[in-house]
C-alpha positions in Angstrom: -60.3 -59.4 -16.9 -59.0 -62.9 -17.6 -60.9 -66.1 -17.8 -60.3 -69.6 -19.1 -63.9 -69.8 -20.4 -64.6 -69.4 -24.1 -67.6 -67.1 -24.6 -69.6 -67.8 -27.7 -71.9 -65.1 -29.1 -75.2 -66.6 -30.3 -77.9 -64.6 -32.1 -81.5 -65.2 -32.8 -84.3 -63.0 -34.1 -86.3 -60.7 -31.8 -88.2 -62.1 -29.0 -91.2 -60.3 -27.5 -92.6 -60.9 -24.1 -93.4 -64.1 -22.3 -96.6 -64.0 -20.1 -96.2 -65.9 -16.9 -99.1 -66.9 -14.7 -97.2 -66.0 -11.5 -93.5 -65.1 -11.8 -90.2 -66.5 -12.9 -89.1 -69.7 -11.2 -86.7 -68.9 -8.4 -84.0 -71.3 -7.4 -80.2 -71.5 -7.1 -80.2 -72.6 -10.8 -81.5 -69.2 -11.9 -79.6 -67.0 -9.4 -82.1 -66.3 -6.7 -83.3 -68.2 -3.6 -86.5 -70.3 -3.6 -89.5 -68.3 -2.4 -91.2 -69.4 0.8 -94.8 -70.2 0.8 -95.7 -67.8 3.6 -93.9 -65.0 1.7 -96.3 -65.6 -1.2 -99.4 -65.9 0.8 -98.8 -62.7 2.7 -98.8 -60.6 -0.4 -102.0 -58.7 -1.2 -104.1 -59.8 -4.1 -103.8 -56.3 -5.5 -100.1 -57.0 -6.1 -100.7 -60.1 -8.2 -100.7 -58.1 -11.4 -97.4 -56.5 -10.6 -95.9 -60.0 -10.2 -96.4 -60.8 -13.8 -93.1 -60.6 -15.5 -92.8 -60.3 -19.3 -89.9 -60.5 -21.6 -89.5 -57.3 -23.6 -89.0 -57.3 -27.3 -86.8 -54.8 -29.1 -86.6 -54.4 -32.8 -82.9 -55.3 -32.7 -81.4 -58.8 -32.7 -80.9 -60.2 -29.3 -77.6 -61.8 -28.5 -77.0 -64.7 -26.2 -73.8 -65.4 -24.4 -73.2 -69.0 -23.5 -70.3 -70.8 -21.9 -69.5 -73.7 -24.3 -67.2 -76.6 -24.5 -63.8 -75.2 -25.4 -63.0 -78.3 -27.4 -65.7 -77.4 -29.9 -65.3 -74.0 -31.6 -68.1 -71.6 -32.3 -67.5 -68.0 -33.2 -65.7 -66.8 -30.1 -64.4 -63.6 -28.5 -61.3 -63.7 -26.4 -61.7 -62.2 -23.0 -58.9 -59.6 -23.5 -60.8 -57.9 -26.3 -64.1 -57.2 -24.5 -65.5 -53.8 -25.7 -64.0 -54.0 -29.1 -66.0 -54.4 -32.3 -65.8 -57.8 -33.8 -66.4 -58.9 -37.4 -67.7 -62.4 -38.2 -68.3 -63.8 -41.7 -71.2 -66.1 -42.4 -72.5 -67.7 -45.5 -76.2 -68.0 -46.2 -78.2 -69.4 -49.1 -80.7 -67.5 -51.1 -82.3 -69.9 -53.5 -79.5 -71.8 -55.2 -76.8 -69.1 -54.7 -74.6 -68.4 -51.8 -73.5 -65.0 -50.5 -70.9 -64.1 -48.1 -71.7 -61.4 -45.6 -70.2 -59.7 -42.6 -71.9 -59.1 -39.3 -70.7 -56.1 -37.4 -71.1 -56.9 -33.7 -71.1 -54.0 -31.3 -70.2 -55.6 -28.0 -70.8 -53.5 -24.8 -67.8 -53.0 -22.5 -69.0 -55.4 -19.8 -65.7 -56.6 -18.5 -66.4 -55.4 -15.0 -70.0 -56.5 -15.0 -70.1 -59.6 -17.2 -72.1 -61.7 -14.6 -75.0 -59.3 -14.9 -75.4 -59.8 -18.6 -74.6 -63.5 -19.3 -75.2 -67.1 -18.5 -72.7 -68.0 -15.9 -70.9 -70.8 -14.2 -70.0 -70.0 -10.6 -66.7 -71.5 -9.5 -66.8 -73.3 -6.2 -64.2 -73.2 -3.5 -62.9 -76.6 -4.3 -62.6 -75.7 -8.0 -65.5 -78.0 -9.0 -68.7 -76.9 -10.7 -71.8 -78.6 -9.5 -75.2 -78.8 -11.2 -76.7 -76.4 -8.6 -74.1 -73.8 -9.2 -75.1 -73.2 -12.8 -77.5 -70.3 -13.2 -78.6 -67.5 -15.4 -78.0 -64.0 -14.2 -79.7 -61.0 -15.5 -82.7 -63.1 -16.3 -85.4 -61.1 -18.0 -83.4 -57.8 -18.0 -80.4 -58.8 -20.0 -79.2 -55.9 -22.1 -79.0 -57.3 -25.7 -75.9 -57.4 -27.8 -76.8 -55.5 -31.0 -75.9 -56.4 -34.6 -75.9 -53.0 -36.3 -76.0 -54.2 -39.8 -75.5 -57.3 -42.0 -74.0 -56.5 -45.3 -72.7 -58.4 -48.3 -69.3 -58.1 -49.9 -70.8 -55.4 -52.1 -72.0 -53.4 -49.1 -75.7 -54.1 -49.6 -77.8 -54.8 -46.6 -79.7 -58.0 -47.1 -82.0 -60.3 -45.2 -81.0 -63.8 -44.7 -83.3 -66.4 -46.3 -83.4 -70.2 -46.2 -83.7 -72.6 -49.1 -87.0 -74.3 -48.7 -90.1 -75.7 -50.4 -92.5 -73.0 -51.5 -96.1 -74.1 -52.3 -97.2 -71.2 -54.5 -97.5 -72.8 -57.9 -98.1 -76.0 -59.6 -94.5 -76.8 -60.2 -93.4 -77.5 -56.6 -90.2 -79.4 -55.7 -89.1 -80.7 -52.3 -85.5 -80.4 -51.4 -84.1 -83.6 -50.0 -80.6 -83.9 -48.6 -80.2 -80.1 -48.2 -79.6 -80.0 -44.5 -76.3 -79.1 -42.9 -74.5 -82.2 -41.7 -75.9 -84.3 -44.6 -74.8 -84.6 -48.2 -74.5 -81.3 -50.1 -76.4 -82.5 -53.1 -80.0 -81.8 -53.9 -82.3 -84.5 -54.9 -85.4 -82.8 -56.2 -88.6 -84.6 -57.2 -92.0 -83.5 -58.2 -94.5 -83.5 -55.4 -97.9 -85.2 -55.8 -101.0 -83.1 -55.4 -101.7 -84.5 -51.9 -98.2 -83.6 -50.8 -98.6 -80.1 -52.2 -101.8 -79.7 -50.3 -100.2 -81.1 -47.1 -97.2 -78.7 -47.3 -99.6 -75.7 -47.9 -101.7 -76.7 -44.9 -98.6 -77.3 -42.7 -97.4 -73.8 -43.6 -100.8 -72.3 -42.9 -100.6 -73.8 -39.4 -97.3 -72.0 -38.5 -97.5 -69.7 -35.5 -95.4 -66.5 -35.5 -94.1 -64.7 -32.5 -92.8 -61.2 -33.2 -92.6 -62.1 -36.9 -90.7 -65.3 -36.4 -92.0 -68.9 -36.7 -92.1 -70.7 -33.3 -94.3 -73.7 -33.9 -97.5 -75.0 -35.5 -101.1 -75.0 -34.2 -102.6 -78.3 -33.2 -105.4 -77.9 -35.7 -106.6 -75.3 -38.2 -110.2 -76.3 -38.8 -111.9 -73.1 -40.1 -115.3 -74.5 -39.2 -114.4 -75.1 -35.6 -116.0 -72.3 -33.5 -114.9 -73.7 -30.1 -111.2 -74.7 -30.6 -110.6 -75.2 -26.8 -106.8 -75.7 -26.8 -106.4 -76.8 -30.4 -105.3 -73.2 -31.2 -102.1 -73.7 -29.2 -98.7 -75.1 -30.0 -98.2 -78.4 -28.2 -94.7 -79.9 -27.7 -95.7 -83.4 -28.5 -97.8 -82.4 -31.5 -95.0 -80.2 -32.9 -92.5 -83.1 -33.1 -93.7 -84.5 -36.5 -94.0 -80.9 -37.8 -90.4 -80.2 -36.7 -89.1 -83.3 -38.4 -90.9 -82.5 -41.6 -89.3 -79.0 -41.6 -85.9 -80.3 -40.7 -85.9 -83.0 -43.4 -86.8 -80.3 -45.8 -83.9 -78.1 -44.8 -85.8 -75.6 -42.7 -84.3 -75.4 -39.3 -85.2 -71.9 -38.1 -88.7 -72.7 -36.9 -87.4 -75.7 -34.9 -84.6 -73.7 -33.4 -86.9 -70.9 -32.4 -89.3 -73.5 -30.9 -86.5 -75.1 -28.8 -85.3 -71.7 -27.6 -88.7 -70.4 -26.5 -89.9 -73.6 -24.8 -86.6 -73.7 -22.9 -87.3 -70.2 -21.7 -90.8 -71.3 -20.6 -89.4 -74.2 -18.6 -88.1 -72.0 -15.8 -91.4 -70.1 -15.2 -93.5 -70.6 -12.1 -96.2 -73.2 -12.3 -98.8 -73.2 -9.6 -102.0 -75.1 -9.1 -103.9 -74.6 -5.8 -100.8 -73.2 -4.1 -98.6 -76.1 -5.1 -95.8 -76.0 -7.6 -94.3 -79.0 -9.4 -90.6 -79.5 -10.1 -88.4 -77.0 -12.0 -87.7 -79.2 -15.0 -91.4 -79.5 -16.1 -91.9 -78.4 -19.7 -95.2 -76.9 -20.7 -97.8 -79.1 -22.5 -98.4 -76.2 -24.9 -98.2 -72.4 -25.3 -100.3 -69.8 -27.1 -99.2 -66.5 -28.6 -101.5 -63.8 -27.3 -101.9 -60.1 -28.1 -102.4 -57.9 -25.1 -102.6 -54.1 -24.7 -99.6 -52.3 -23.4 -100.0 -50.7 -20.0 -100.4 -46.9 -20.2 -100.3 -46.8 -24.0 -103.7 -46.4 -25.7 -104.1 -48.5 -28.8 -100.7 -50.2 -28.4 -100.5 -53.9 -28.2 -97.7 -56.5 -27.8 -97.4 -60.3 -28.3 -96.9 -62.5 -25.3 -96.3 -66.3 -24.8 -98.9 -67.9 -22.5 -97.8 -71.4 -21.5 -100.0 -74.2 -20.1 -98.2 -76.6 -17.7 -101.3 -78.6 -17.0 -103.1 -76.0 -14.8 -105.6 -75.4 -17.6 -105.7 -78.9 -19.0 -108.7 -81.2 -18.7 -108.1 -83.1 -15.5 -105.2 -80.8 -14.5 -102.5 -83.4 -15.4 -98.9 -82.4 -15.7 -97.5 -83.3 -19.2 -94.7 -85.8 -18.2 -93.9 -86.6 -21.9 -93.3 -82.9 -22.9 -89.8 -82.7 -21.4 -88.9 -86.1 -22.9 -90.1 -85.1 -26.4 -88.1 -81.8 -26.1 -84.9 -83.7 -25.4 -85.5 -86.1 -28.3 -86.2 -83.2 -30.6 -83.1 -81.3 -29.5 -81.0 -84.3 -30.5 -82.8 -84.7 -33.8 -82.1 -81.0 -34.5 -78.4 -81.4 -34.0 -78.3 -84.7 -36.0 -80.1 -83.4 -39.0 -78.6 -79.8 -39.2 -75.2 -80.5 -37.8 -75.7 -77.5 -35.5 -74.4 -79.1 -32.2 -73.5 -75.7 -30.8 -77.2 -75.2 -29.7 -77.2 -78.2 -27.4 -73.8 -77.3 -26.0 -75.0 -73.9 -24.8 -75.1 -73.6 -21.0 -78.8 -72.8 -20.9 -79.6 -75.9 -23.0 -77.3 -78.1 -20.9 -79.1 -76.8 -17.8 -82.5 -77.4 -19.4 -81.5 -81.0 -20.1 -80.4 -81.5 -16.5 -83.5 -80.0 -15.1 -85.7 -82.5 -16.9 -83.4 -85.4 -15.8 -83.4 -84.1 -12.3 -87.2 -84.6 -12.2 -87.0 -88.0 -13.8 -84.0 -89.4 -11.8 -85.0 -88.3 -8.3 -85.0 -91.2 -5.8 -88.4 -92.1 -4.4 -90.3 -95.0 -2.9 -90.5 -97.0 -6.1 -88.6 -100.3 -6.3 -88.6 -100.3 -10.1 -86.5 -98.3 -12.7 -89.6 -97.3 -14.5 -91.2 -93.8 -14.1 -94.4 -93.7 -12.0 -97.0 -91.3 -13.4 -100.7 -90.5 -13.2 -103.3 -91.3 -15.8 -103.4 -89.0 -18.8 -99.8 -87.7 -18.6 -98.9 -88.4 -22.2 -100.5 -88.7 -25.7 -103.4 -90.5 -24.0 -104.3 -87.5 -21.9 -107.6 -88.7 -20.5 -108.5 -91.4 -18.0 -107.8 -94.7 -19.7 -106.3 -96.8 -16.9 -102.7 -96.2 -17.8 -101.6 -94.8 -14.4 -98.6 -96.5 -12.9 -95.8 -97.4 -15.3 -97.2 -97.0 -18.8 -95.2 -98.3 -21.7 -95.3 -95.0 -23.7 -93.7 -93.1 -20.9 -91.0 -95.7 -20.3 -90.1 -95.8 -24.0 -89.8 -92.0 -24.2 -87.9 -92.0 -21.0 -85.4 -94.5 -22.3 -85.0 -92.5 -25.5 -84.5 -89.2 -23.6 -81.9 -90.8 -21.4 -79.9 -92.0 -24.4 -80.3 -88.6 -26.0 -79.0 -86.9 -22.9 -76.0 -89.1 -22.6 -75.1 -88.1 -26.1 -75.6 -84.4 -25.6 -74.3 -83.7 -22.1 -70.8 -82.3 -21.9 -69.0 -84.5 -19.4 -67.0 -82.6 -16.7 -66.7 -82.7 -13.0 -70.1 -81.2 -12.6 -71.9 -83.8 -14.8 -70.0 -87.0 -14.3 -72.2 -88.1 -11.5 -75.3 -87.4 -13.6 -73.9 -89.3 -16.6 -73.2 -92.3 -14.2 -76.8 -92.1 -13.0 -78.0 -92.1 -16.6 -76.0 -95.2 -17.4 -77.2 -97.1 -14.4 -80.8 -96.2 -15.1 -80.5 -97.1 -18.8 -79.1 -100.5 -17.8 -81.8 -101.3 -15.2 -84.6 -99.9 -17.4 -83.7 -101.9 -20.5 -83.5 -105.1 -18.5 -86.7 -104.5 -16.6 -88.7 -103.8 -19.8 -87.2 -106.7 -21.8 -87.7 -109.2 -19.0 -91.0 -108.2 -17.5 -93.0 -106.3 -20.1 -92.5 -108.7 -23.0 -95.2 -111.3 -23.8 -95.5 -113.8 -26.6 -97.2 -117.2 -26.8 -94.5 -118.8 -24.6 -94.5 -116.1 -22.0 -98.3 -116.1 -21.7 -98.2 -119.8 -21.2 -95.7 -119.3 -18.3 -98.0 -116.7 -16.7 -100.9 -119.1 -17.1 -99.0 -121.6 -14.9 -97.7 -119.1 -12.3 -97.7 -119.9 -8.6 -98.8 -117.0 -6.4 -97.9 -115.7 -3.0 -94.2 -116.4 -3.4 -92.0 -114.9 -0.7 -88.4 -115.2 -1.8 -85.7 -113.4 -3.7 -85.8 -116.4 -6.1 -89.5 -116.0 -6.8 -90.5 -116.6 -10.4 -93.8 -114.6 -10.2 -92.0 -111.5 -8.8 -95.1 -109.2 -9.2 -97.6 -111.7 -7.8 -99.6 -111.8 -11.0 -102.7 -114.0 -10.9 -103.1 -116.2 -13.9 -106.8 -115.3 -14.1 -105.8 -111.8 -15.2 -105.0 -113.2 -18.6 -107.9 -111.8 -20.7 -110.0 -114.2 -22.7 -109.4 -112.3 -25.9 -105.7 -112.7 -25.7 -105.7 -116.5 -25.5 -107.0 -116.9 -29.0 -105.6 -113.7 -30.4 -101.9 -114.0 -29.8 -100.2 -115.7 -32.8 -97.5 -118.4 -32.6 -94.9 -116.0 -34.0 -94.5 -112.5 -32.7 -95.2 -110.7 -29.5 -95.3 -107.2 -27.9 -94.5 -105.2 -24.8 -97.6 -104.9 -22.5 -99.1 -101.6 -21.6 -98.4 -101.5 -17.9 -96.9 -103.5 -15.0 -97.5 -103.1 -11.3 -97.8 -105.4 -8.3 -100.6 -107.9 -9.1 -101.5 -106.1 -12.3 -100.5 -106.5 -16.0 -102.3 -104.4 -18.6 -102.2 -106.8 -21.6 -103.5 -104.1 -24.1 -101.2 -103.3 -27.1 -100.2 -99.6 -27.0 -98.9 -98.7 -30.4 -96.8 -95.6 -29.7 -94.9 -97.4 -26.9 -94.2 -100.5 -28.9 -93.1 -98.5 -32.0 -90.8 -96.2 -29.9 -89.3 -99.3 -28.2 -88.2 -100.4 -31.7 -86.9 -97.0 -32.6 -84.9 -96.5 -29.4 -83.7 -100.2 -29.1 -85.5 -100.5 -25.8 -86.4 -104.0 -26.9 -84.0 -106.7 -28.2 -83.6 -107.2 -31.9 -85.7 -110.4 -31.6 -88.4 -108.5 -29.7 -88.4 -105.7 -32.2 -88.9 -108.2 -35.1 -91.7 -109.8 -33.1 -93.6 -106.6 -32.7 -93.6 -105.9 -36.5 -94.5 -109.6 -37.1 -97.4 -109.2 -34.8 -98.6 -106.0 -36.6 -98.3 -107.7 -39.9 -100.2 -110.8 -38.7 -102.9 -108.7 -37.2 -103.0 -106.1 -39.9 -106.9 -106.0 -39.9 -106.9 -105.2 -36.2 -104.1 -102.6 -36.1 -104.6 -100.9 -39.5 -107.7 -102.2 -41.4 -109.0 -99.1 -43.3 -106.8 -96.4 -41.6 -103.5 -96.7 -39.7 -102.9 -97.0 -36.8 -104.9 -98.1 -33.7 -103.6 -96.1 -30.7 -104.3 -99.2 -28.6 -105.9 -102.6 -29.0 -108.4 -103.8 -28.0 -110.9 -101.1 -26.8 -112.4 -101.1 -23.4 -116.0 -102.1 -23.6 -119.2 -102.5 -21.5 -118.7 -102.5 -17.8 -114.9 -102.4 -18.1 -115.2 -99.1 -20.0 -117.5 -97.6 -17.4 -115.2 -98.6 -14.5 -111.9 -97.6 -16.0 -112.8 -94.5 -18.0 -115.6 -93.4 -15.7 -118.0 -93.5 -18.6 -116.0 -91.0 -20.6 -118.3 -90.0 -23.6 -115.3 -89.1 -25.8 -113.5 -92.4 -25.1 -116.3 -94.7 -26.1 -115.3 -98.1 -27.5 -113.2 -97.8 -30.7 -113.1 -94.1 -30.5 -110.4 -91.5 -29.7 -107.9 -92.9 -27.2 -110.0 -96.1 -26.6 -109.1 -97.9 -29.8 -109.3 -95.1 -32.3 -107.1 -94.9 -35.4 -104.6 -92.1 -35.4 -102.8 -91.3 -38.7 -100.1 -89.3 -36.9 -98.6 -92.6 -35.8 -97.5 -93.2 -39.4 -94.2 -91.5 -39.0 -93.2 -93.5 -36.0 -94.4 -96.7 -37.7 -92.3 -95.7 -40.8 -89.2 -95.2 -38.6 -89.6 -98.6 -36.9 -90.1 -100.3 -40.2 -87.0 -98.7 -41.8 -84.9 -99.7 -38.9 -86.0 -103.3 -39.1 -85.7 -103.5 -42.9 -89.5 -103.7 -43.4 -90.1 -100.6 -45.5 -92.8 -102.5 -47.5 -95.0 -102.5 -44.4 -94.6 -98.7 -43.9 -95.3 -98.1 -47.6 -98.4 -100.2 -47.5 -99.7 -98.1 -44.5 -98.8 -94.8 -46.2 -100.5 -95.8 -49.4 -103.6 -96.8 -47.5 -103.7 -93.5 -45.6 -103.1 -91.5 -48.8 -106.3 -92.7 -50.3 -108.5 -91.0 -47.6 -106.6 -88.3 -45.7 -107.0 -85.5 -48.2 -110.6 -86.5 -49.1 -111.5 -86.6 -45.4 -109.8 -83.2 -44.7 -107.0 -84.6 -42.6 -108.9 -85.7 -39.5 -107.3 -86.1 -36.0 -108.5 -89.7 -35.6 -111.0 -92.3 -37.0 -113.6 -94.3 -35.2 -114.9 -97.9 -35.4 -113.0 -101.1 -35.1 -111.9 -100.9 -38.7 -111.2 -97.1 -38.7 -114.0 -96.6 -41.3 -115.6 -93.4 -39.9 -114.1 -90.0 -39.2 -114.0 -89.6 -35.4 -117.2 -88.2 -34.0 -115.3 -85.4 -32.2 -112.3 -85.4 -34.5 -110.9 -82.0 -35.5 -110.3 -81.6 -39.2 -107.0 -80.2 -40.7 -105.1 -81.7 -37.7 -101.5 -80.6 -38.0 -99.8 -83.7 -36.7 -101.8 -85.8 -39.1 -100.5 -83.7 -41.9 -97.0 -83.6 -40.6 -96.9 -87.3 -39.8 -97.8 -88.1 -43.4 -95.2 -85.7 -44.9 -92.5 -87.0 -42.6 -93.3 -90.6 -43.5 -93.1 -89.8 -47.2 -89.7 -88.1 -46.9 -88.3 -90.9 -44.8 -89.5 -93.5 -47.3 -87.9 -91.5 -50.1 -84.6 -91.3 -48.3 -84.4 -94.2 -45.8 -80.8 -93.3 -45.0 -82.0 -90.2 -43.1 -83.9 -92.4 -40.7 -80.5 -93.4 -39.2 -80.2 -89.9 -37.8 -83.4 -90.4 -35.7 -82.7 -94.0 -34.6 -80.7 -95.7 -31.9 -78.9 -99.0 -32.3 -78.3 -101.5 -29.5 -75.8 -100.2 -26.9 -73.8 -103.3 -25.9 -72.1 -101.5 -23.1 -75.4 -101.1 -21.3 -76.0 -104.8 -21.4 -72.8 -105.4 -19.5 -73.5 -102.8 -16.8 -75.4 -103.7 -13.7 -75.5 -101.5 -10.6 -75.8 -104.7 -8.5 -72.2 -105.5 -9.2 -71.1 -102.2 -7.6 -72.6 -102.9 -4.2 -70.5 -104.3 -1.3 -73.5 -105.6 0.6 -74.8 -109.1 0.5 -78.2 -108.0 -0.7 -77.4 -108.0 -4.4 -79.4 -110.9 -5.7 -79.8 -110.0 -9.4 -82.3 -111.5 -11.7 -80.1 -110.8 -14.7 -78.3 -114.1 -14.4 -81.6 -116.0 -14.5 -82.8 -114.0 -17.5 -79.6 -113.6 -19.6 -81.3 -115.0 -22.6 -83.6 -111.9 -22.7 -80.7 -109.5 -22.6 -78.9 -111.0 -25.5 -79.8 -109.5 -28.8 
């Protein structure tokens, strides 16, 4: 057999089974046709159990075969030597020492049947590979490649260990700068008591699947007798935990998390006989122990994902796929392990998420249209439409994808679509979402009912929509990106995550980014007060609260998502401050939080306008509160690491406009009239 593809052998630790609510997603992407609805309905209910497919776990190490970019070398096997035993040497660290070891790989002779045991790229008649032609064959029944033994140069079989922080004694050090791809020196410092406690709690929250770490629980409050879904691993919640582990040189848990959530992406998701798009990532998953069929007393571990079908309100987690892409980039940047993102299954996973986000629809705007509760604010809070948080994460995920996608004939159209969307989205957000004293005064003088391509009031915003609190609240210096924009509607609330992530991703101009931090500093008592940071400002109150939230008893004024204070936002605030050279603001916020978090048992959120009380329904020992604090501390200790998680302005995007590519006369572009907003 001869082939021009380079086949890389990837290994990970054993994986058990994955419990699926219905069955694996079927499409051309995964090697089988899309099921028809009538085929599903006609099956007997008695057969539902048999449709459950689970991924088996062996005690051996599973091998993954991926087609990778031949320009980047990973351990590879030439096609002419299939069936032969290969030896690879790796170096691992145990404490402060390095040991060289050889892995003996026993590779099955699959030359005549390779497509049944590998991730594949089907060659088309015209020689081009399209997105739809990439699929994974063998699916859940891939026969694993076995590593018989791992031995050192002295012949001793050993277990690979990672260099990491251990919180077992009083003399605890944190390793900073010990990640692959960064400097090779160790900068150790003594941890404070609160940091030791935080690390201990973070490790206690780690979830294992078949003996391997795959994530962290949302909360580990021992007094909580009704955890609801706080005993699950959430994608968005795990991001600060992942960054804390990565910055501390511990990459295994993050890699395992990325691998398992990628596998879950392809499973069938059905609510009331309807299935969303293939690229949807789960909001969370749980490791369950279930009895084995036909084996008395035997149990196995399974992964049970939630795609929103069990969530309060049954809302699909739009932000999960965006966070997953952002975390995948961060993993590569911090560890230097770019081979993971180049694997064909990860490349396909990225494209599936983008395929959902970039589909053409009825919308006239480049922003993503979503329902209420589809992000961190996962309850009814009047953010349906085009909320800032989703747009900022969308912009970041597009920039991540453009970096990670391997450009070839099958992806060049997708990359072009990404560039066009990035250009349109950055302009739209900078021009129409930004408000400061000058802009508010312009809106105050708007004319309405304009019918023209030259209209100034493009969204027909009525000046009376400007809330009374904003008129006296907005300072002379500074501004922010509003929470939402739709025809005849501007949501003037300040949403912290969206504004901070706009700074981190360079969605805003440099001047706008400075304005956001200037506003936070000027209104410190509103955004921070006794505990950083308000999730939004101001809170919905009185009749407005009843109408918009439906009288939600959890989102009462100045509580939870309705103006509550969330310490997990610290790490994003720290990133934004480091980028803009305002580390003193981040340090001030961290110092303030440090005084209370441990004493208050690491709450999920705080209530009241000043953040004085622990939230009335707040879980204690909330993991992303703990991880957000640790990540902020490590970033402030080593600000240069923040550059791995940031994006600078992309000047090429500013010069790109899809309007210039059209040959029709209907290409009136508002960029010319608003060029001052595009300039940095």
